[in-house]
ZADO-1210 file (C-alpha; in nm, 4 decimals, padded with zeros to 6 digits):
<atoms>
<atom x="-03.1368" y="12.0404" z="-00.1938" code="MET" pos="1"/>
<atom x="-03.3468" y="11.8643" z="00.0675" code="ARG" pos="2"/>
<atom x="-03.3408" y="11.4846" z="00.0714" code="ILE" pos="3"/>
<atom x="-03.6607" y="11.3011" z="00.1288" code="LEU" pos="4"/>
<atom x="-03.6701" y="11.0176" z="00.3830" code="PRO" pos="5"/>
<atom x="-03.7659" y="10.6669" z="00.2672" code="ASP" pos="6"/>
<atom x="-04.1416" y="10.6052" z="00.2768" code="ASN" pos="7"/>
<atom x="-04.0735" y="10.3020" z="00.5053" code="GLU" pos="8"/>
<atom x="-03.9879" y="10.5537" z="00.7725" code="ILE" pos="9"/>
<atom x="-04.3009" y="10.7607" z="00.7122" code="ILE" pos="10"/>
<atom x="-04.5137" y="10.4474" z="00.7662" code="LYS" pos="11"/>
<atom x="-04.3867" y="10.4205" z="01.1265" code="LYS" pos="12"/>
<atom x="-04.4852" y="10.7708" z="01.2108" code="LEU" pos="13"/>
<atom x="-04.8163" y="10.8562" z="01.3854" code="LYS" pos="14"/>
<atom x="-04.9912" y="11.1903" z="01.4030" code="CYS" pos="15"/>
<atom x="-04.9141" y="11.3615" z="01.7375" code="PRO" pos="16"/>
<atom x="-05.2662" y="11.5026" z="01.7562" code="ILE" pos="17"/>
<atom x="-05.4890" y="11.2145" z="01.6665" code="CYS" pos="18"/>
<atom x="-05.2580" y="10.9115" z="01.6443" code="GLY" pos="19"/>
<atom x="-05.3366" y="10.8252" z="01.2728" code="SER" pos="20"/>
<atom x="-05.0943" y="10.7056" z="01.0194" code="ALA" pos="21"/>
<atom x="-04.8928" y="10.9669" z="00.8273" code="MET" pos="22"/>
<atom x="-04.8564" y="11.0035" z="00.4460" code="LEU" pos="23"/>
<atom x="-04.6257" y="11.2196" z="00.2401" code="MET" pos="24"/>
<atom x="-04.7595" y="11.4705" z="00.0024" code="ASP" pos="25"/>
<atom x="-04.6812" y="11.2957" z="-00.3236" code="GLU" pos="26"/>
<atom x="-04.7057" y="11.6119" z="-00.5322" code="ASN" pos="27"/>
<atom x="-04.4552" y="11.8253" z="-00.3532" code="THR" pos="28"/>
<atom x="-04.2834" y="11.6028" z="-00.0897" code="GLY" pos="29"/>
<atom x="-04.2974" y="11.9235" z="00.1216" code="ALA" pos="30"/>
<atom x="-04.5172" y="11.7968" z="00.4023" code="SER" pos="31"/>
<atom x="-04.6707" y="11.5031" z="00.5895" code="LEU" pos="32"/>
<atom x="-05.0447" y="11.4709" z="00.6639" code="PHE" pos="33"/>
<atom x="-05.2352" y="11.2155" z="00.8548" code="CYS" pos="34"/>
<atom x="-05.5289" y="11.0017" z="00.7534" code="GLY" pos="35"/>
<atom x="-05.7530" y="11.1074" z="01.0364" code="GLY" pos="36"/>
<atom x="-06.0722" y="11.3032" z="00.9818" code="GLY" pos="37"/>
<atom x="-05.9092" y="11.6411" z="00.9957" code="ARG" pos="38"/>
<atom x="-05.5980" y="11.5587" z="00.8012" code="LYS" pos="39"/>
<atom x="-05.3459" y="11.7328" z="01.0185" code="HIS" pos="40"/>
<atom x="-05.0529" y="11.8673" z="00.8220" code="CYS" pos="41"/>
<atom x="-04.6770" y="11.9010" z="00.9102" code="TYR" pos="42"/>
<atom x="-04.4392" y="12.0760" z="00.6812" code="ASP" pos="43"/>
<atom x="-04.0707" y="11.9705" z="00.6385" code="PHE" pos="44"/>
<atom x="-03.8227" y="12.2430" z="00.7023" code="SER" pos="45"/>
<atom x="-03.5765" y="12.3467" z="00.4238" code="ALA" pos="46"/>
<atom x="-03.3164" y="12.1291" z="00.5839" code="SER" pos="47"/>
<atom x="-03.5454" y="11.8354" z="00.5999" code="GLY" pos="48"/>
<atom x="-03.6741" y="11.7905" z="00.9606" code="TYR" pos="49"/>
<atom x="-04.0357" y="11.8061" z="01.0664" code="VAL" pos="50"/>
<atom x="-04.1965" y="11.9329" z="01.3887" code="ASN" pos="51"/>
<atom x="-04.4062" y="11.6533" z="01.5496" code="LEU" pos="52"/>
<atom x="-04.4353" y="11.8128" z="01.8861" code="MET" pos="53"/>
<atom x="-04.8017" y="11.7962" z="02.0086" code="PRO" pos="54"/>
<atom x="-04.9961" y="12.1207" z="02.0304" code="PRO" pos="55"/>
<atom x="-04.9605" y="12.2863" z="02.3711" code="GLY" pos="56"/>
<atom x="-04.6189" y="12.1355" z="02.4278" code="HIS" pos="57"/>
<atom x="-04.3331" y="12.3891" z="02.3945" code="SER" pos="58"/>
<atom x="-04.0250" y="12.2721" z="02.2056" code="ALA" pos="59"/>
<atom x="-03.7144" y="12.4088" z="02.3863" code="SER" pos="60"/>
<atom x="-03.4068" y="12.2057" z="02.4551" code="GLY" pos="61"/>
<atom x="-03.0495" y="12.3252" z="02.3446" code="ASP" pos="62"/>
<atom x="-03.0388" y="12.6573" z="02.1761" code="GLY" pos="63"/>
<atom x="-02.8674" y="12.7484" z="01.8461" code="LYS" pos="64"/>
<atom x="-02.5286" y="12.8265" z="01.9984" code="ALA" pos="65"/>
<atom x="-02.5132" y="12.5109" z="02.2110" code="ALA" pos="66"/>
<atom x="-02.6044" y="12.2962" z="01.9101" code="VAL" pos="67"/>
<atom x="-02.3391" y="12.4684" z="01.6826" code="ARG" pos="68"/>
<atom x="-02.0673" y="12.4133" z="01.9480" code="ALA" pos="69"/>
<atom x="-02.1506" y="12.0447" z="01.9755" code="ARG" pos="70"/>
<atom x="-02.1701" y="12.0043" z="01.6085" code="ARG" pos="71"/>
<atom x="-01.8380" y="12.1662" z="01.5448" code="ASP" pos="72"/>
<atom x="-01.6525" y="11.9672" z="01.8228" code="PHE" pos="73"/>
<atom x="-01.7992" y="11.6294" z="01.7168" code="LEU" pos="74"/>
<atom x="-01.7344" y="11.6904" z="01.3498" code="SER" pos="75"/>
<atom x="-01.3637" y="11.6942" z="01.4314" code="LYS" pos="76"/>
<atom x="-01.3831" y="11.3198" z="01.5213" code="GLY" pos="77"/>
<atom x="-01.2939" y="11.3419" z="01.8854" code="TYR" pos="78"/>
<atom x="-01.5679" y="11.0895" z="01.9831" code="TYR" pos="79"/>
<atom x="-01.5441" y="10.8698" z="01.6743" code="LYS" pos="80"/>
<atom x="-01.4465" y="10.5607" z="01.8709" code="PRO" pos="81"/>
<atom x="-01.7560" y="10.6027" z="02.0819" code="ALA" pos="82"/>
<atom x="-01.9784" y="10.6276" z="01.7734" code="ALA" pos="83"/>
<atom x="-01.8091" y="10.3303" z="01.6166" code="ASP" pos="84"/>
<atom x="-01.8493" y="10.1169" z="01.9265" code="ALA" pos="85"/>
<atom x="-02.2322" y="10.1968" z="01.9436" code="LEU" pos="86"/>
<atom x="-02.2630" y="10.1104" z="01.5721" code="ALA" pos="87"/>
<atom x="-02.0623" y="09.7911" z="01.6218" code="ASP" pos="88"/>
<atom x="-02.3026" y="09.6831" z="01.8962" code="ILE" pos="89"/>
<atom x="-02.6069" y="09.7402" z="01.6784" code="LEU" pos="90"/>
<atom x="-02.4388" y="09.5645" z="01.3773" code="SER" pos="91"/>
<atom x="-02.3640" y="09.2594" z="01.6039" code="GLU" pos="92"/>
<atom x="-02.7318" y="09.2288" z="01.7128" code="ARG" pos="93"/>
<atom x="-02.9412" y="09.3580" z="01.4304" code="LEU" pos="94"/>
<atom x="-02.9571" y="09.2824" z="01.0500" code="PRO" pos="95"/>
<atom x="-02.8931" y="09.5690" z="00.8018" code="ARG" pos="96"/>
<atom x="-03.2081" y="09.7587" z="00.7328" code="GLY" pos="97"/>
<atom x="-03.3341" y="09.7329" z="01.0921" code="ALA" pos="98"/>
<atom x="-03.5188" y="10.0370" z="01.2184" code="PHE" pos="99"/>
<atom x="-03.3389" y="10.2334" z="01.4956" code="VAL" pos="100"/>
<atom x="-03.4837" y="10.5293" z="01.6900" code="ILE" pos="101"/>
<atom x="-03.2381" y="10.7814" z="01.8351" code="ASP" pos="102"/>
<atom x="-03.4290" y="10.9238" z="02.1287" code="ALA" pos="103"/>
<atom x="-03.2796" y="11.2571" z="02.2145" code="GLY" pos="104"/>
<atom x="-03.0621" y="11.2667" z="01.9070" code="CYS" pos="105"/>
<atom x="-02.9112" y="11.6075" z="01.9505" code="GLY" pos="106"/>
<atom x="-02.7298" y="11.7188" z="01.6349" code="GLU" pos="107"/>
<atom x="-02.7343" y="11.3692" z="01.4956" code="GLY" pos="108"/>
<atom x="-02.3659" y="11.2653" z="01.5146" code="TYR" pos="109"/>
<atom x="-02.4471" y="10.9203" z="01.6493" code="TYR" pos="110"/>
<atom x="-02.7635" y="10.8811" z="01.4411" code="THR" pos="111"/>
<atom x="-02.5635" y="10.9348" z="01.1196" code="SER" pos="112"/>
<atom x="-02.2907" y="10.6931" z="01.2365" code="ALA" pos="113"/>
<atom x="-02.5581" y="10.4315" z="01.2840" code="VAL" pos="114"/>
<atom x="-02.7292" y="10.5016" z="00.9535" code="ALA" pos="115"/>
<atom x="-02.3945" y="10.4733" z="00.7767" code="GLU" pos="116"/>
<atom x="-02.3972" y="10.1055" z="00.8797" code="ARG" pos="117"/>
<atom x="-02.7029" y="10.0370" z="00.6717" code="GLY" pos="118"/>
<atom x="-02.9755" y="10.0918" z="00.9377" code="PHE" pos="119"/>
<atom x="-03.2973" y="10.2987" z="00.8891" code="ILE" pos="120"/>
<atom x="-03.2927" y="10.5734" z="01.1491" code="THR" pos="121"/>
<atom x="-03.5279" y="10.8298" z="01.3034" code="ALA" pos="122"/>
<atom x="-03.3875" y="11.0856" z="01.5315" code="GLY" pos="123"/>
<atom x="-03.6185" y="11.2772" z="01.7762" code="VAL" pos="124"/>
<atom x="-03.5127" y="11.5776" z="01.9873" code="ASP" pos="125"/>
<atom x="-03.6965" y="11.8430" z="02.1707" code="ILE" pos="126"/>
<atom x="-03.4717" y="12.1180" z="02.0252" code="SER" pos="127"/>
<atom x="-03.5639" y="12.2420" z="01.6754" code="LYS" pos="128"/>
<atom x="-03.2031" y="12.3606" z="01.6271" code="PHE" pos="129"/>
<atom x="-03.0761" y="12.0091" z="01.7026" code="ALA" pos="130"/>
<atom x="-03.3250" y="11.8512" z="01.4582" code="ALA" pos="131"/>
<atom x="-03.2177" y="12.1016" z="01.1977" code="ASP" pos="132"/>
<atom x="-02.8446" y="12.0292" z="01.2498" code="ALA" pos="133"/>
<atom x="-02.9170" y="11.6585" z="01.2415" code="ALA" pos="134"/>
<atom x="-03.0961" y="11.6675" z="00.9112" code="ALA" pos="135"/>
<atom x="-02.8216" y="11.8692" z="00.7598" code="LYS" pos="136"/>
<atom x="-02.5547" y="11.6266" z="00.8902" code="ARG" pos="137"/>
<atom x="-02.7412" y="11.3274" z="00.7479" code="ALA" pos="138"/>
<atom x="-02.7774" y="11.4847" z="00.3960" code="ALA" pos="139"/>
<atom x="-02.3943" y="11.5728" z="00.3983" code="VAL" pos="140"/>
<atom x="-02.3174" y="11.2157" z="00.5212" code="SER" pos="141"/>
<atom x="-02.5199" y="11.0624" z="00.2392" code="GLY" pos="142"/>
<atom x="-02.7801" y="10.8925" z="00.4634" code="VAL" pos="143"/>
<atom x="-03.0677" y="11.1467" z="00.4139" code="GLY" pos="144"/>
<atom x="-03.2800" y="10.8854" z="00.2475" code="ASN" pos="145"/>
<atom x="-03.2589" y="10.6287" z="00.5296" code="ASN" pos="146"/>
<atom x="-03.2950" y="10.8892" z="00.8094" code="SER" pos="147"/>
<atom x="-03.5748" y="11.1181" z="00.9427" code="LEU" pos="148"/>
<atom x="-03.5439" y="11.3864" z="01.2112" code="PHE" pos="149"/>
<atom x="-03.8348" y="11.5274" z="01.4068" code="ALA" pos="150"/>
<atom x="-03.8835" y="11.7748" z="01.6883" code="VAL" pos="151"/>
<atom x="-04.0494" y="11.5760" z="01.9764" code="GLY" pos="152"/>
<atom x="-04.0145" y="11.4448" z="02.3233" code="SER" pos="153"/>
<atom x="-03.8473" y="11.1169" z="02.4278" code="VAL" pos="154"/>
<atom x="-04.1515" y="11.0782" z="02.6692" code="PHE" pos="155"/>
<atom x="-04.4033" y="11.0932" z="02.3722" code="GLY" pos="156"/>
<atom x="-04.2325" y="10.9610" z="02.0561" code="LEU" pos="157"/>
<atom x="-04.4331" y="11.0193" z="01.7427" code="PRO" pos="158"/>
<atom x="-04.4152" y="10.6588" z="01.6362" code="LEU" pos="159"/>
<atom x="-04.6387" y="10.3573" z="01.6469" code="PHE" pos="160"/>
<atom x="-04.6293" y="10.0813" z="01.9077" code="ASP" pos="161"/>
<atom x="-04.3806" y="09.8082" z="01.8225" code="GLY" pos="162"/>
<atom x="-04.2416" y="09.9919" z="01.5274" code="SER" pos="163"/>
<atom x="-03.8672" y="09.9871" z="01.6193" code="ALA" pos="164"/>
<atom x="-03.6004" y="09.7141" z="01.6256" code="ASP" pos="165"/>
<atom x="-03.3821" y="09.9310" z="01.8523" code="ALA" pos="166"/>
<atom x="-03.3766" y="10.2551" z="02.0482" code="VAL" pos="167"/>
<atom x="-03.0555" y="10.4371" z="02.1236" code="THR" pos="168"/>
<atom x="-03.0437" y="10.6842" z="02.4276" code="ASN" pos="169"/>
<atom x="-02.7247" y="10.8724" z="02.4364" code="ILE" pos="170"/>
<atom x="-02.6681" y="11.1175" z="02.7264" code="PHE" pos="171"/>
<atom x="-03.0512" y="11.1982" z="02.7202" code="ALA" pos="172"/>
<atom x="-03.3336" y="11.1235" z="02.9561" code="PRO" pos="173"/>
<atom x="-03.4129" y="10.7515" z="02.9642" code="CYS" pos="174"/>
<atom x="-03.7907" y="10.7087" z="02.9186" code="ALA" pos="175"/>
<atom x="-03.8094" y="10.3343" z="02.9685" code="GLU" pos="176"/>
<atom x="-04.1877" y="10.3019" z="02.9418" code="ASP" pos="177"/>
<atom x="-04.1951" y="10.4902" z="02.6162" code="GLU" pos="178"/>
<atom x="-03.9066" y="10.3113" z="02.4707" code="PHE" pos="179"/>
<atom x="-04.0705" y="09.9747" z="02.5486" code="CYS" pos="180"/>
<atom x="-04.3914" y="10.1005" z="02.3781" code="ARG" pos="181"/>
<atom x="-04.2138" y="10.1683" z="02.0479" code="VAL" pos="182"/>
<atom x="-03.9913" y="09.8615" z="02.0593" code="LEU" pos="183"/>
<atom x="-04.0850" y="09.5326" z="01.8991" code="LYS" pos="184"/>
<atom x="-04.0762" y="09.2246" z="02.1289" code="ASP" pos="185"/>
<atom x="-03.7104" y="09.1325" z="02.1636" code="CYS" pos="186"/>
<atom x="-03.6184" y="09.4793" z="02.0558" code="GLY" pos="187"/>
<atom x="-03.3099" y="09.6353" z="02.2126" code="ILE" pos="188"/>
<atom x="-03.2293" y="09.9514" z="02.3940" code="LEU" pos="189"/>
<atom x="-02.8750" y="10.0998" z="02.4074" code="ALA" pos="190"/>
<atom x="-02.8192" y="10.3541" z="02.6838" code="VAL" pos="191"/>
<atom x="-02.4940" y="10.5412" z="02.6633" code="VAL" pos="192"/>
<atom x="-02.3747" y="10.7312" z="02.9763" code="TYR" pos="193"/>
<atom x="-02.0614" y="10.8593" z="03.1390" code="ALA" pos="194"/>
<atom x="-01.8215" y="10.6073" z="03.2711" code="GLY" pos="195"/>
<atom x="-01.6193" y="10.6724" z="03.5936" code="PRO" pos="196"/>
<atom x="-01.3358" y="10.8629" z="03.4387" code="GLU" pos="197"/>
<atom x="-01.5289" y="11.0403" z="03.1698" code="HIS" pos="198"/>
<atom x="-01.3484" y="11.3758" z="03.0824" code="LEU" pos="199"/>
<atom x="-01.1155" y="11.3262" z="03.3794" code="TRP" pos="200"/>
<atom x="-00.8668" y="11.5767" z="03.2351" code="GLY" pos="201"/>
<atom x="-01.1335" y="11.8394" z="03.1935" code="LEU" pos="202"/>
<atom x="-01.2378" y="11.8064" z="03.5504" code="LYS" pos="203"/>
<atom x="-00.8883" y="11.8257" z="03.6780" code="GLU" pos="204"/>
<atom x="-00.8451" y="12.1530" z="03.4766" code="ALA" pos="205"/>
<atom x="-01.1504" y="12.2960" z="03.6404" code="ILE" pos="206"/>
<atom x="-01.1753" y="12.1588" z="04.0008" code="TYR" pos="207"/>
<atom x="-00.9332" y="12.1399" z="04.2850" code="ASP" pos="208"/>
<atom x="-01.0370" y="11.7812" z="04.3419" code="THR" pos="209"/>
<atom x="-01.1704" y="11.5525" z="04.0493" code="ALA" pos="210"/>
<atom x="-01.4232" y="11.2918" z="04.1406" code="LYS" pos="211"/>
<atom x="-01.5299" y="10.9741" z="03.9524" code="GLU" pos="212"/>
<atom x="-01.8839" y="10.9739" z="03.8084" code="ASN" pos="213"/>
<atom x="-02.1343" y="10.7685" z="03.9929" code="ASP" pos="214"/>
<atom x="-02.3398" y="10.6433" z="03.7010" code="GLY" pos="215"/>
<atom x="-02.7090" y="10.7076" z="03.6159" code="ARG" pos="216"/>
<atom x="-03.0065" y="10.6992" z="03.8385" code="ALA" pos="217"/>
<atom x="-03.2671" y="10.6519" z="03.5533" code="ASP" pos="218"/>
<atom x="-03.1509" y="10.3156" z="03.4028" code="MET" pos="219"/>
<atom x="-03.4247" y="10.0720" z="03.2974" code="PRO" pos="220"/>
<atom x="-03.5709" y="09.8624" z="03.5736" code="LYS" pos="221"/>
<atom x="-03.8093" y="09.6263" z="03.3830" code="ASN" pos="222"/>
<atom x="-03.5899" y="09.5176" z="03.0890" code="MET" pos="223"/>
<atom x="-03.3232" y="09.2598" z="03.0909" code="ARG" pos="224"/>
<atom x="-02.9592" y="09.3740" z="03.0756" code="LEU" pos="225"/>
<atom x="-02.7715" y="09.1840" z="02.7958" code="LEU" pos="226"/>
<atom x="-02.4366" y="09.3472" z="02.8288" code="GLU" pos="227"/>
<atom x="-02.2395" y="09.6589" z="02.9454" code="GLU" pos="228"/>
<atom x="-01.9496" y="09.7590" z="02.7283" code="ARG" pos="229"/>
<atom x="-01.6988" y="10.0193" z="02.8421" code="ARG" pos="230"/>
<atom x="-01.5498" y="10.2346" z="02.5782" code="VAL" pos="231"/>
<atom x="-01.2488" y="10.4256" z="02.7067" code="ARG" pos="232"/>
<atom x="-00.9859" y="10.6281" z="02.5094" code="PHE" pos="233"/>
<atom x="-00.7729" y="10.9383" z="02.5335" code="ASP" pos="234"/>
<atom x="-00.8017" y="11.2482" z="02.3304" code="ILE" pos="235"/>
<atom x="-00.6026" y="11.5739" z="02.2962" code="THR" pos="236"/>
<atom x="-00.8257" y="11.8739" z="02.2411" code="VAL" pos="237"/>
<atom x="-00.6345" y="12.1462" z="02.0556" code="GLU" pos="238"/>
<atom x="-00.7460" y="12.5162" z="02.0760" code="GLY" pos="239"/>
<atom x="-00.9332" y="12.7126" z="02.3314" code="ASN" pos="240"/>
<atom x="-01.2557" y="12.7119" z="02.1162" code="ALA" pos="241"/>
<atom x="-01.2694" y="12.3368" z="02.1043" code="ASP" pos="242"/>
<atom x="-01.1971" y="12.3110" z="02.4839" code="ILE" pos="243"/>
<atom x="-01.4801" y="12.5564" z="02.5573" code="LEU" pos="244"/>
<atom x="-01.7071" y="12.3654" z="02.3136" code="ALA" pos="245"/>
<atom x="-01.6334" y="12.0373" z="02.4955" code="LEU" pos="246"/>
<atom x="-01.7128" y="12.2061" z="02.8336" code="PHE" pos="247"/>
<atom x="-02.0396" y="12.3483" z="02.7047" code="SER" pos="248"/>
<atom x="-02.1491" y="11.9841" z="02.6099" code="MET" pos="249"/>
<atom x="-02.1262" y="11.8756" z="02.9719" code="THR" pos="250"/>
<atom x="-02.3426" y="11.9184" z="03.2785" code="PRO" pos="251"/>
<atom x="-02.0393" y="12.0840" z="03.4449" code="TYR" pos="252"/>
<atom x="-02.1084" y="12.3952" z="03.2260" code="TYR" pos="253"/>
<atom x="-02.4234" y="12.4670" z="03.4336" code="TRP" pos="254"/>
<atom x="-02.2856" y="12.3457" z="03.7724" code="ARG" pos="255"/>
<atom x="-01.9444" y="12.5068" z="03.7836" code="THR" pos="256"/>
<atom x="-01.8852" y="12.8420" z="03.9569" code="SER" pos="257"/>
<atom x="-01.7647" y="13.1334" z="03.7421" code="PRO" pos="258"/>
<atom x="-01.4188" y="13.1298" z="03.9129" code="SER" pos="259"/>
<atom x="-01.3706" y="12.7604" z="03.8326" code="ASP" pos="260"/>
<atom x="-01.4962" y="12.8043" z="03.4785" code="SER" pos="261"/>
<atom x="-01.2529" y="13.0870" z="03.4271" code="GLU" pos="262"/>
<atom x="-00.9655" y="12.8382" z="03.4692" code="LYS" pos="263"/>
<atom x="-01.0308" y="12.7294" z="03.1047" code="LEU" pos="264"/>
<atom x="-00.9809" y="13.0767" z="02.9754" code="SER" pos="265"/>
<atom x="-00.6799" y="13.0829" z="02.7532" code="GLY" pos="266"/>
<atom x="-00.6171" y="12.7060" z="02.7779" code="LEU" pos="267"/>
<atom x="-00.5038" y="12.5924" z="02.4412" code="GLU" pos="268"/>
<atom x="-00.4439" y="12.2083" z="02.4960" code="ARG" pos="269"/>
<atom x="-00.6311" y="11.9586" z="02.7010" code="LEU" pos="270"/>
<atom x="-00.5469" y="11.5919" z="02.7418" code="ASP" pos="271"/>
<atom x="-00.8371" y="11.3902" z="02.8748" code="THR" pos="272"/>
<atom x="-00.9875" y="11.0568" z="02.8987" code="ALA" pos="273"/>
<atom x="-01.3268" y="10.9793" z="02.7288" code="VAL" pos="274"/>
<atom x="-01.4976" y="10.7126" z="02.9239" code="ASP" pos="275"/>
<atom x="-01.8425" y="10.5811" z="02.8074" code="MET" pos="276"/>
<atom x="-02.0587" y="10.3021" z="02.9171" code="MET" pos="277"/>
<atom x="-02.3021" y="10.1372" z="02.6683" code="ILE" pos="278"/>
<atom x="-02.5621" y="09.9321" z="02.8464" code="ALA" pos="279"/>
<atom x="-02.7733" y="09.7091" z="02.6164" code="VAL" pos="280"/>
<atom x="-03.1215" y="09.5884" z="02.7199" code="TYR" pos="281"/>
<atom x="-03.3826" y="09.3720" z="02.5641" code="VAL" pos="282"/>
<atom x="-03.7605" y="09.3985" z="02.5749" code="LYS" pos="283"/>
<atom x="-03.9098" y="09.0628" z="02.6682" code="GLU" pos="284"/>
</atoms>
């Protein structure tokens, strides 16, 4: 059964067509409509997400198979220390009940981890398959009431100015100007990206020479950096299916030659470092 999001989340949404405030259909709970002159309507899917991509903008992003692989891999807890670290940072800096936008939420693994700490969350992703998986995860995790998931772009979030206490941006494009728009004054942005040794064992299994990651080129330039926290731990990935799922989650999947990719064929165990950086910024 679909779980309806809290009305406090609905109040923060704006119509992607006319920019008016959104309301829930009180009779059925099956759709949202705006208070503008034409009352644009947006139906919830069976799983509970809503498509708020503006007309004329195609929703693409990750396909069904890619989302399923990431969902299955993350559900086994390989990256739990990273999700816990992100939730810890938010818990240290924000009160329970604060509103957090996950910009580029994927299948909602980190969004639900944050919501489980008592935060109100909204996840936005350009992929309808990701939004669908994220809504299902939230329902299973028991946080469906304090979460909402929408198809949309991180460069045009369907939320009002100054509506969020925090934005999380996890291995997704960093749209600083848009994040600042939706953040309250003194709101925080947490950007998660690959550390120098992220997935070192995977790279050693694929390439003749593994190289450290250089960092990100699209980090915020006009916000003040509060802290950078490194989260590094080792994992053992068992089974070729999980190893290939991990590989498909990375940029290497698209950049690696067929001959190098073939080196993972039949590999049943992979020991690798997980190395992530969490950079926390404040809007002043």
